[in-house]
C-alpha positions, 0 to 999 in steps of 0.5 A: 500500500502506498501513501501520498507524502509531502517531503521537503528536500534540498529546499524543494517540496516533493509529493510522492506516492511511497510504500508505507514500509519505505525508508527515507533512503529508498524514497530518495533513491527509488521514488524521487531519483535522488541517487547521491545517497548510497545504499550500502549496509542497510543497517546503519553501519557504513554511513554511505546513506547519510543525509541531513534531517533538520540539519543533523546527520541522519542514517537514511537507510534506517529512518522510516520515511514518515520521520521526514514528513514536516522536516527539511531533508538535505542530500548530497545533491543539496550541498551545491550552492549551500554556502554561496547560494549559487551553483558552485560546489560546496568547499568540501566538494572542491577540497575532496577533488583537490586533495584526492580524498575520493577513491571509488566514491561510494562512501563520499556522499555520506562523508561529505554530509557528515563533514558538512554538518561538522563545518556548519557548527565549527569551521575550526575543527581539530583533527580529533573533532573531524575523526569523531564527526566522521566515525560513523562513515566507513571507507574501504579505499583510503587511509582517511588521511586525504579525507581529513586533509580535505575537511581541514582545507574546506574549513580554512576556505569557509573561515576565509569566506566568513572573513570576507562576508560570503554567507550561505 
């Protein structure tokens, strides 16, 4: 049985007929065709499915879609322009490219969402704070060093933007 739900995703309202047993991840990927969030473990262990639910990193593979009704969902697709208001990549996306932080890319969307949430709260995180923020995101390809370097680079760029008055 399907239900008609209204969801707010990346600043846009979507109405969708969704099977009542679907998770937020299944709805994003298979109903709304927002495939940036990856379906990995389906148990909340790997973090590849991380999105924001009302600004907080959330594992969408274990979140019933009904929990997103009335909330603001942001996916990795919604990071573009988040800080600049334009169609430019988020500083994290650019830093991941510059630092070579993405290998196969499967874990990257979830890591970007967890790291972006950290940087929304703290643009001067320590390496330990970065490690802690990303502790729920598993990557099988890297040793995490380039990922941490990219988050630090993005943090520096965000601080510079703040000093110049460039906002969200």
